[in-house]
C-alpha positions as CSV (number, residue, x, y, z in Angstrom):
1,M,31.6,-10.3,-25.6
2,N,27.8,-9.9,-25.4
3,G,25.5,-12.9,-25.1
4,S,23.4,-14.0,-28.0
5,M,19.9,-13.9,-26.4
6,M,16.7,-12.3,-27.7
7,Q,16.0,-8.7,-26.8
8,L,12.4,-8.5,-25.8
9,P,11.3,-5.4,-23.8
10,L,9.8,-6.0,-20.5
11,L,6.2,-4.5,-21.0
12,I,3.1,-4.7,-18.9
13,S,1.1,-5.8,-21.9
14,S,3.3,-8.9,-22.0
15,L,1.7,-10.0,-18.7
16,L,-1.7,-9.8,-20.2
17,V,-0.7,-11.6,-23.3
18,H,0.8,-14.5,-21.3
19,A,-2.3,-14.7,-19.0
20,E,-4.7,-14.9,-22.1
21,R,-2.5,-17.4,-23.8
22,H,-1.7,-19.7,-20.8
23,H,-4.4,-19.4,-18.3
24,G,-7.3,-17.5,-20.0
25,E,-9.9,-19.7,-18.3
26,Q,-8.9,-18.5,-14.8
27,E,-11.6,-16.5,-12.9
28,I,-11.7,-12.8,-11.9
29,V,-14.5,-11.8,-9.4
30,S,-15.6,-8.4,-8.6
31,R,-18.1,-6.9,-6.1
32,R,-19.2,-4.0,-8.2
33,V,-20.4,-0.5,-7.2
34,E,-23.9,-1.4,-8.7
35,G,-24.2,-4.0,-6.1
36,D,-23.7,-7.3,-8.0
37,I,-21.0,-9.9,-8.1
38,H,-19.4,-9.9,-11.7
39,R,-17.4,-12.7,-12.9
40,T,-15.1,-12.8,-15.9
41,T,-11.8,-14.5,-17.0
42,Y,-8.3,-13.5,-18.1
43,R,-9.3,-14.2,-21.6
44,E,-12.1,-11.8,-21.4
45,L,-10.0,-9.3,-19.5
46,A,-7.5,-9.3,-22.4
47,A,-10.2,-8.7,-25.0
48,R,-11.9,-5.9,-23.0
49,S,-8.5,-4.3,-22.3
50,R,-7.9,-4.2,-26.1
51,R,-11.4,-2.7,-26.6
52,M,-10.5,0.0,-24.1
53,A,-7.1,0.7,-25.7
54,N,-8.9,1.4,-29.0
55,A,-11.4,3.5,-27.0
56,L,-8.5,5.6,-25.6
57,A,-7.3,6.1,-29.0
58,G,-10.6,7.2,-30.1
59,L,-10.6,9.8,-27.1
60,G,-7.3,11.3,-28.4
61,I,-5.2,9.7,-25.8
62,K,-1.5,9.4,-27.0
63,S,1.5,7.7,-25.9
64,G,2.9,9.4,-22.7
65,D,-0.5,11.0,-21.9
66,R,-1.6,10.7,-18.4
67,V,-5.1,8.8,-17.7
68,A,-6.5,9.2,-14.2
69,T,-8.7,6.9,-12.3
70,L,-10.8,7.3,-9.3
71,A,-12.0,3.9,-8.7
72,W,-12.3,0.9,-6.3
73,N,-10.8,-2.5,-6.8
74,G,-12.8,-4.2,-9.7
75,H,-12.5,-5.7,-13.1
76,R,-13.0,-2.3,-15.0
77,H,-10.1,-0.8,-13.1
78,L,-8.0,-3.8,-14.0
79,E,-9.0,-3.4,-17.6
80,L,-7.7,0.2,-17.4
81,Y,-4.4,-1.0,-15.7
82,Y,-3.6,-2.8,-19.0
83,A,-5.4,-0.7,-21.5
84,V,-3.7,2.5,-20.5
85,S,-0.2,1.2,-19.8
86,G,-0.2,-1.2,-22.5
87,S,-1.1,1.3,-25.2
88,G,1.8,3.5,-24.1
89,A,-0.1,6.0,-22.1
90,V,0.5,6.5,-18.4
91,L,-2.1,5.2,-15.7
92,H,-2.4,7.7,-12.8
93,T,-4.4,6.2,-10.0
94,L,-5.9,9.0,-7.9
95,N,-6.6,8.6,-4.2
96,P,-10.3,9.3,-3.5
97,R,-9.7,9.5,0.2
98,L,-7.8,12.7,-0.4
99,H,-9.4,16.2,0.1
100,A,-10.8,17.6,-3.1
101,D,-8.2,20.4,-3.0
102,Q,-5.4,17.8,-3.1
103,V,-7.1,15.8,-5.7
104,V,-7.2,19.0,-7.9
105,Y,-3.6,19.8,-7.2
106,I,-2.3,16.2,-8.2
107,A,-4.6,16.0,-11.3
108,D,-3.2,19.4,-12.3
109,H,0.4,18.6,-11.5
110,A,0.1,15.2,-13.5
111,E,-1.6,17.1,-16.3
112,D,-4.2,14.3,-16.6
113,E,-6.1,14.2,-20.1
114,A,-9.0,12.0,-19.0
115,L,-10.6,10.8,-15.7
116,F,-12.3,7.5,-15.4
117,F,-14.3,7.0,-12.2
118,D,-16.8,4.9,-10.2
119,L,-20.2,5.9,-9.5
120,T,-19.4,6.3,-5.8
121,F,-17.0,9.2,-6.5
122,L,-19.5,11.2,-8.7
123,P,-19.9,13.9,-5.8
124,L,-16.2,14.3,-5.6
125,V,-15.7,14.4,-9.4
126,E,-18.6,17.1,-9.8
127,A,-16.9,19.2,-7.1
128,I,-13.5,19.1,-8.9
129,A,-14.6,19.0,-12.5
130,H,-14.7,22.8,-13.1
131,R,-11.4,23.4,-11.3
132,V,-9.1,20.9,-12.8
133,K,-7.1,22.5,-15.8
134,T,-6.1,19.7,-18.3
135,I,-8.8,17.0,-17.9
136,K,-11.0,17.0,-21.0
137,T,-12.9,13.7,-20.8
138,F,-14.8,12.2,-17.9
139,V,-16.0,8.6,-17.9
140,V,-18.3,6.9,-15.5
141,M,-17.2,3.3,-15.1
142,T,-20.6,1.8,-15.4
143,D,-23.3,0.8,-17.8
144,R,-26.0,2.8,-19.4
145,A,-28.7,1.6,-16.9
146,H,-26.7,3.0,-14.0
147,M,-25.5,6.3,-15.5
148,P,-26.5,9.4,-13.5
149,A,-29.8,10.9,-14.6
150,A,-28.4,14.3,-14.2
151,S,-24.9,15.6,-13.6
152,K,-23.1,18.9,-13.2
153,I,-20.5,17.5,-15.5
154,P,-21.2,18.0,-19.3
155,N,-20.7,15.3,-21.8
156,L,-20.3,12.5,-19.4
157,L,-19.2,9.2,-21.2
158,C,-20.3,5.7,-20.3
159,Y,-17.5,3.1,-19.8
160,E,-19.5,0.1,-21.1
161,E,-20.7,2.1,-24.1
162,L,-17.1,3.0,-25.0
163,A,-16.1,-0.6,-24.7
164,A,-19.0,-2.0,-26.8
165,A,-18.3,0.7,-29.6
166,S,-14.7,-0.4,-29.8
167,S,-13.1,-3.3,-31.6
168,D,-11.1,-5.9,-29.5
169,A,-8.6,-6.1,-32.5
170,F,-5.6,-4.2,-31.1
171,A,-2.0,-5.1,-31.4
172,W,-0.1,-4.0,-28.2
173,P,2.7,-1.6,-29.4
174,S,6.5,-2.4,-28.6
175,F,8.6,0.4,-27.2
176,D,11.3,1.0,-24.9
177,E,10.8,-0.8,-21.6
178,N,12.0,2.2,-19.6
179,Q,8.9,4.2,-20.9
180,A,6.6,5.5,-18.1
181,S,3.8,3.0,-17.3
182,S,2.0,4.5,-14.3
183,L,2.1,7.3,-11.8
184,C,1.4,7.4,-8.2
185,Y,1.7,10.2,-5.7
186,T,3.0,9.9,-2.1
187,S,1.0,10.2,0.9
188,G,3.1,12.7,2.6
189,T,1.6,14.5,5.8
190,T,3.6,17.7,5.1
191,G,3.9,19.7,1.8
192,N,2.3,18.8,-1.5
193,P,2.4,15.2,-2.5
194,K,5.0,14.2,-5.1
195,G,4.7,12.0,-8.1
196,V,6.5,8.8,-8.5
197,L,6.7,7.7,-12.2
198,Y,7.2,3.9,-12.7
199,S,8.4,2.5,-15.8
200,H,7.4,-0.9,-17.7
201,R,10.7,-2.4,-16.8
202,S,10.5,-1.4,-13.1
203,T,6.9,-2.7,-12.9
204,V,7.7,-6.0,-14.5
205,L,10.7,-6.6,-12.4
206,H,8.9,-5.8,-9.3
207,T,6.2,-8.4,-10.3
208,F,8.8,-11.1,-10.7
209,A,10.2,-10.3,-7.3
210,I,6.9,-10.1,-5.4
211,A,5.6,-13.4,-6.7
212,L,8.6,-15.3,-5.3
213,P,8.1,-18.0,-2.7
214,D,10.0,-15.9,0.0
215,A,8.2,-12.8,-0.9
216,L,4.3,-12.8,-1.3
217,N,4.5,-16.4,-2.6
218,C,1.8,-16.1,-5.5
219,S,0.8,-19.1,-7.6
220,A,-1.8,-20.3,-10.0
221,R,-3.2,-22.4,-7.0
222,D,-4.1,-19.1,-5.1
223,S,-7.2,-17.2,-5.0
224,I,-5.9,-13.7,-4.1
225,L,-8.1,-10.8,-2.7
226,P,-6.3,-7.5,-2.6
227,V,-7.8,-5.3,0.2
228,V,-5.2,-2.9,-0.4
229,P,-6.8,-0.5,-2.9
230,M,-5.6,-0.3,-6.5
231,F,-5.2,3.3,-6.1
232,H,-2.6,2.7,-3.3
233,V,0.7,1.9,-5.1
234,N,-1.1,-0.3,-7.6
235,A,-2.5,-2.6,-4.9
236,W,1.2,-3.5,-4.0
237,G,1.6,-5.1,-7.4
238,L,-0.8,-7.9,-6.9
239,P,-3.0,-7.3,-10.0
240,Y,0.2,-7.8,-12.0
241,A,1.3,-10.9,-10.0
242,A,-1.9,-12.6,-10.2
243,C,-1.9,-12.1,-14.1
244,M,1.7,-13.5,-14.3
245,M,1.1,-16.4,-12.2
246,G,-2.5,-17.2,-13.2
247,S,-4.1,-16.8,-9.7
248,K,-7.8,-16.3,-9.2
249,L,-8.3,-12.6,-8.5
250,V,-11.2,-11.4,-6.2
251,F,-12.0,-7.7,-6.0
252,P,-14.0,-6.4,-2.9
253,G,-15.2,-3.2,-4.6
254,P,-16.2,-0.6,-1.9
255,G,-17.2,-3.3,0.6
256,L,-14.2,-3.3,3.1
257,D,-16.2,-3.8,6.2
258,G,-15.4,-7.0,8.3
259,K,-18.8,-8.7,7.1
260,S,-18.4,-8.0,3.4
261,L,-14.7,-9.1,3.3
262,Y,-15.3,-12.2,5.4
263,E,-18.3,-13.4,3.0
264,L,-16.0,-12.9,0.0
265,F,-13.2,-14.8,1.5
266,E,-15.3,-17.7,2.3
267,Y,-17.6,-17.9,-0.9
268,E,-14.6,-17.4,-3.3
269,R,-12.2,-19.5,-1.2
270,V,-9.6,-16.9,-0.9
271,T,-6.2,-18.2,0.1
272,L,-4.0,-14.9,0.2
273,S,-5.0,-11.4,1.1
274,A,-3.2,-8.1,1.5
275,G,-3.9,-4.9,3.4
276,V,-3.2,-2.4,6.1
277,P,-3.7,-3.0,9.8
278,T,-6.6,-0.8,10.1
279,V,-8.7,-2.9,7.6
280,W,-7.7,-6.1,9.5
281,Q,-9.0,-4.6,12.8
282,G,-12.5,-4.5,11.4
283,L,-12.3,-8.0,9.8
284,L,-10.9,-9.5,13.0
285,G,-13.5,-7.8,15.1
286,Y,-16.3,-9.2,13.1
287,V,-14.9,-12.7,13.0
288,D,-14.3,-12.8,16.7
289,A,-17.8,-11.3,17.6
290,N,-19.5,-14.0,15.4
291,D,-17.2,-16.8,16.4
292,L,-16.2,-17.7,12.8
293,K,-13.1,-19.2,11.3
294,F,-11.4,-19.0,7.9
295,S,-11.9,-22.0,6.0
296,T,-9.3,-21.4,3.1
297,M,-7.3,-18.2,3.9
298,R,-3.9,-19.1,5.1
299,R,-1.8,-16.2,4.4
300,T,-2.3,-12.4,4.7
301,V,0.2,-9.7,3.7
302,I,0.2,-6.8,6.3
303,G,2.0,-3.6,5.4
304,G,1.5,0.1,5.0
305,S,2.3,0.4,8.7
306,A,3.8,-1.8,11.2
307,C,1.6,-4.8,12.1
308,P,0.9,-4.9,15.9
309,P,2.3,-8.1,17.4
310,A,-1.1,-8.6,19.0
311,M,-2.8,-8.7,15.6
312,M,-0.1,-11.0,14.3
313,K,-0.7,-13.4,17.2
314,T,-4.4,-13.4,16.6
315,F,-4.2,-14.3,13.1
316,Q,-1.6,-17.0,13.6
317,E,-2.6,-18.6,16.7
318,R,-6.4,-18.3,16.9
319,Y,-7.1,-18.4,13.1
320,D,-4.2,-20.4,11.6
321,V,-3.5,-17.5,9.1
322,Q,0.2,-16.9,8.5
323,V,1.1,-13.3,8.5
324,L,3.6,-12.0,6.0
325,H,4.9,-8.7,7.5
326,A,6.2,-6.6,4.6
327,W,7.5,-3.0,4.2
328,G,7.9,-0.7,1.5
329,M,7.0,2.8,0.0
330,T,5.5,4.5,-2.9
331,E,8.9,5.2,-3.9
332,M,9.8,1.5,-4.1
333,S,6.8,0.3,-6.3
334,P,6.4,-0.5,-3.2
335,V,7.7,-3.8,-1.8
336,G,11.1,-3.9,-0.3
337,T,11.1,-6.4,2.4
338,V,9.2,-9.4,3.6
339,A,9.6,-11.3,6.9
340,A,9.7,-14.9,5.4
341,L,11.5,-17.1,7.6
342,K,14.8,-18.8,6.5
343,G,15.2,-22.6,6.6
344,S,17.5,-22.3,9.6
345,Q,14.8,-20.5,11.6
346,V,11.7,-22.7,11.0
347,G,12.7,-25.0,13.7
348,L,13.3,-22.4,16.4
349,D,10.8,-22.2,19.3
350,A,7.6,-20.3,18.7
351,P,8.5,-17.1,20.8
352,T,11.7,-16.8,18.8
353,R,10.1,-17.3,15.4
354,F,7.4,-14.8,16.3
355,A,10.1,-12.2,17.2
356,I,11.5,-12.7,13.7
357,Q,8.3,-12.4,12.0
358,A,7.4,-9.2,13.9
359,K,10.2,-7.4,12.1
360,Q,9.6,-5.9,8.7
361,G,11.8,-8.7,7.1
362,R,14.7,-9.1,4.6
363,A,15.2,-7.6,1.4
364,V,13.7,-9.4,-1.7
365,Y,16.2,-9.8,-4.6
366,G,16.4,-6.5,-6.5
367,V,16.5,-4.3,-3.2
368,D,19.8,-3.4,-1.5
369,M,19.6,-1.6,1.9
370,K,21.8,-0.3,4.6
371,I,21.5,1.8,7.7
372,V,23.8,4.7,8.4
373,G,24.5,7.0,11.4
374,A,24.5,10.8,11.7
375,D,27.8,10.9,10.0
376,G,26.6,8.9,7.0
377,A,28.8,6.0,7.7
378,E,27.1,2.5,7.3
379,L,26.4,0.9,10.6
380,P,26.8,-2.8,11.4
381,W,24.0,-5.5,11.0
382,D,23.8,-6.4,14.7
383,G,20.2,-5.9,15.4
384,V,20.9,-3.4,18.1
385,Q,22.4,-0.2,16.4
386,S,19.8,1.9,14.7
387,G,20.2,4.3,11.8
388,E,18.6,5.9,8.8
389,L,17.4,3.2,6.3
390,M,18.7,3.6,2.8
391,V,17.7,1.6,-0.2
392,R,18.4,1.2,-4.0
393,G,17.3,-1.1,-6.8
394,P,15.8,-1.3,-10.2
395,W,12.2,-0.4,-8.8
396,V,13.3,2.4,-6.5
397,I,12.9,6.0,-7.4
398,D,15.7,8.0,-9.0
399,Q,13.9,11.2,-9.0
400,Y,10.4,12.6,-8.4
401,F,8.0,13.5,-11.2
402,K,8.9,16.8,-12.8
403,G,12.1,16.8,-10.6
404,E,10.1,18.1,-7.6
405,G,12.3,18.4,-4.5
406,G,15.6,18.1,-6.5
407,D,17.8,15.1,-6.3
408,P,16.4,12.9,-3.5
409,L,19.4,10.4,-3.6
410,V,22.3,10.3,-1.3
411,K,25.8,9.5,-2.7
412,D,28.0,7.1,-0.9
413,G,31.8,7.0,-1.0
414,E,31.7,5.1,-4.3
415,G,29.4,7.7,-5.8
416,D,26.4,5.3,-5.8
417,G,23.1,6.8,-5.1
418,W,20.9,5.6,-2.3
419,F,17.2,6.7,-1.4
420,P,16.8,7.9,2.2
421,T,13.5,6.3,3.2
422,G,12.9,8.5,6.4
423,D,12.7,5.4,8.5
424,V,15.0,4.6,11.5
425,A,15.7,0.9,11.6
426,T,18.0,-1.9,12.8
427,I,19.3,-4.9,10.7
428,D,20.2,-8.1,12.3
429,A,22.9,-10.5,11.4
430,S,20.4,-12.5,9.3
431,G,19.5,-9.6,7.3
432,F,16.1,-9.0,8.9
433,M,15.2,-5.3,9.0
434,Q,13.3,-3.7,11.9
435,I,11.7,-0.2,11.7
436,T,12.0,1.4,15.0
437,D,10.5,4.7,13.9
438,R,10.0,7.2,11.3
439,S,12.8,9.9,11.6
440,K,10.2,12.6,12.0
441,D,8.4,10.6,14.7
442,V,11.2,9.5,16.8
443,I,11.2,10.7,20.5
444,K,14.5,12.2,21.6
445,S,14.4,12.4,25.4
446,G,17.4,13.9,27.2
447,G,19.7,13.2,24.0
448,E,18.6,9.5,23.9
449,W,16.1,8.0,21.3
450,I,12.8,6.2,22.2
451,G,11.1,4.2,19.5
452,S,7.4,5.1,19.4
453,I,6.4,1.8,17.6
454,D,7.6,-0.4,20.5
455,L,5.5,1.7,22.9
456,E,2.4,1.4,20.5
457,N,2.8,-2.2,20.0
458,I,2.8,-2.8,23.9
459,A,-0.3,-0.7,24.3
460,M,-2.1,-2.4,21.5
461,A,-1.5,-5.8,23.4
462,H,-3.7,-4.6,26.3
463,P,-7.1,-6.3,25.8
464,S,-9.0,-3.0,26.3
465,V,-7.0,-1.0,23.6
466,A,-8.3,-0.7,20.1
467,M,-5.7,1.7,18.8
468,A,-2.7,3.5,20.1
469,A,-0.4,6.1,19.0
470,C,2.8,7.5,20.8
471,I,4.1,10.9,20.2
472,A,6.8,13.2,21.3
473,A,5.3,15.8,23.8
474,T,7.5,18.8,24.7
475,H,9.1,18.4,28.2
476,A,10.5,21.2,30.3
477,K,13.5,19.1,31.6
478,W,14.0,16.3,29.0
479,D,13.1,18.3,25.8
480,E,10.7,15.6,24.8
481,R,8.9,12.5,26.5
482,P,6.6,9.9,25.2
483,L,2.9,10.6,25.3
484,L,0.4,7.7,24.6
485,V,-2.9,8.4,22.7
486,V,-5.4,5.7,23.0
487,V,-8.7,4.5,21.7
488,K,-10.5,2.0,23.9
489,K,-12.4,-0.9,22.5
490,P,-16.2,-0.6,22.7
491,N,-17.6,-1.1,26.2
492,A,-14.0,-1.6,27.6
493,E,-12.6,0.1,30.6
494,V,-9.0,0.9,31.3
495,T,-7.2,3.7,33.4
496,R,-4.3,5.7,32.8
497,D,-2.4,4.0,35.8
498,E,-3.5,0.5,34.5
499,L,-2.0,1.2,31.1
500,L,1.3,2.7,32.3
501,A,1.6,-0.2,34.7
502,F,1.2,-2.6,31.7
503,Y,4.8,-1.5,30.5
504,E,6.4,-2.7,33.6
505,G,9.1,-5.3,32.7
506,R,8.5,-4.9,29.0
507,I,10.7,-2.0,28.3
508,A,13.4,0.0,30.1
509,K,11.7,2.1,32.8
510,W,12.7,5.4,31.4
511,W,10.9,4.5,28.2
512,T,7.5,4.4,29.9
513,P,5.2,7.2,28.6
514,D,4.7,10.1,31.0
515,D,1.0,10.1,30.4
516,V,-2.1,8.8,28.6
517,V,-4.7,10.7,26.6
518,F,-7.9,8.7,25.7
519,V,-9.6,9.9,22.5
520,E,-12.5,8.8,20.4
521,A,-10.5,8.2,17.3
522,I,-7.0,8.7,16.0
523,P,-6.9,10.5,12.8
524,L,-5.9,8.5,9.8
525,G,-4.4,9.4,6.4
526,A,-5.6,8.5,3.0
527,T,-3.7,5.2,3.2
528,G,-4.8,4.2,6.7
529,K,-1.6,5.4,8.4
530,M,-1.9,7.3,11.6
531,L,-1.5,11.0,11.2
532,K,1.0,11.6,14.1
533,N,1.8,15.1,12.9
534,R,-2.0,16.0,13.8
535,L,-1.7,14.5,17.1
536,R,1.5,16.4,17.9
537,E,-0.2,19.6,16.9
538,Q,-3.2,18.9,19.3
539,Y,-1.3,17.2,22.2
540,G,2.4,18.3,21.9
541,R,2.1,20.7,24.8
542,H,0.2,18.4,27.0
543,L,3.0,17.7,29.4
544,L,3.8,21.4,29.6
545,D,0.1,22.4,30.2
546,K,-0.4,19.7,32.8
547,S,2.7,20.6,34.8
């Protein structure tokens, strides 16, 4: 017997309808590429999103068509989040930090019909405009006064003119909640990126989950500044969650340096932010150098790569900012776990609590996870045994766009499909998961695994180290041994021997890196992750060459 409840589809447009109706006066603040601070409300966002939905129809965009963006975090980008998906088209957020060849490949693979872009990216768009195969329309996200005087791209359109010429009378269509809403491509370091196609249903369910108190804990009392870009897995879902909950939204635009971020945090009374560790390094460096404090920010979500414990301690002990350590993937929309303490853990001593927070956390409702050994059998949750991390859930990928790479899922004994994350992890008895390595980054020395993340975290705790990566270097006897690659802080001095001595008493002796290489910079990918594959290419024979 079925229940007798209404059947209303879970659509992204419903978030905007709710926001306009119930907290239309709430503010949305953007630092724009043009240099000004722009202020609007959810009510105006809804009206302008309807205008852009009409404008898209006027450009010939139909349901299912892909509409690309190359844009920073700002109110116009947010309007497109709702206008494109809400009208039935698919929002495709391109990553401007990728090489032009990759942007062309991804745009062609997605078969984008139109491209909306910020002025910042005009040189990139001019470089690719004649190469992309399917994009027919190019729109600059600015007003007429700031339109380029001359461009290599013919028939450039102006965003504000499109909005002004379109009516805000638009009825959001109703359709199957499983219809595609947005498209993001993986930031893989090998091979071509693969597309992950989200649905309206998966996006709305993910939004419910991340807003929960034991997830990112979003509320109408928050002022949220997503530092994580809107082109990086939809800013981890925060633009949707803020709309659902009625939070004030603050967009930093292109100003991601420590000074620009700090000024926005203070002036707009930001309470919650989110970003990758490399961004927070710049912010903490600026705050420390200028002897500043945070007056309102009390929570920051750190993900994308593991948060160094030294960074977490600095935020929490020096600046009274709680760190929400989170983990996820593009294939997971992206949030999978958050290290929110359970009630039984709140009263534990500080070192024990900190050790729990340093883990990637426990699964939010909707995500199931397990770790398996080499034979595919599930391993116990004892916090000791490590294995490959598998996940499943309503916002976890079933297959890549256009079936690239075949079926990515692994079937268990009951025939259920699990997505292999490529992470090596442990899970403790309380359900807290900890990434010990990427399966491709793990160091196998004499048949035993050594986790590179632990070695990196210890190095990062040294006062003279700005960034550290640990890679597997080929070894004549042990097959592989850990090699530490280090960037020193400005004007700091530390020797190889001092760094290696820093590991004494912190790890098993045989885990200690065999050598240290000092570099000016560690290569980072488009989302701020360290590109260890490049380091392995450059330094993989270091120990052999040195012997």
